[in-house]
Steps between C-alpha positions, in 0.01 A plus 500: 500500500526135395226239530627360833510849654152567365372169639647583842331842490163340412547256790573795731181670381295184556656448844417858597142475376439160663641584841148494648319277250567208269344649189521830315367660185748458215422860400678619815814309402489652150447852640787483750728340241418783258597754768851350511528475122405138436274457198193281474668241276781447750251473785304239304821304430596513868156392615509207257841400639371529858207274409745245357710533819179435699548829687153622402186332369362572155319834525122459492292806413802724562575361846847364574520252785833437668565132571 
């Protein structure tokens, strides 16, 4: 799985978790990503990229807020 595929998968996870709310615990993203074989470092890299893309806000106290 390359970085773009991983980033798309993280976006899918965030979309699923934010279907009824605009914010989620980052721990949930890490847990679901781990279930599909994505390691913590890749998740961190993807989240940083999504912050740069202004898709999510900078996590505060483990809470990711979708913009």
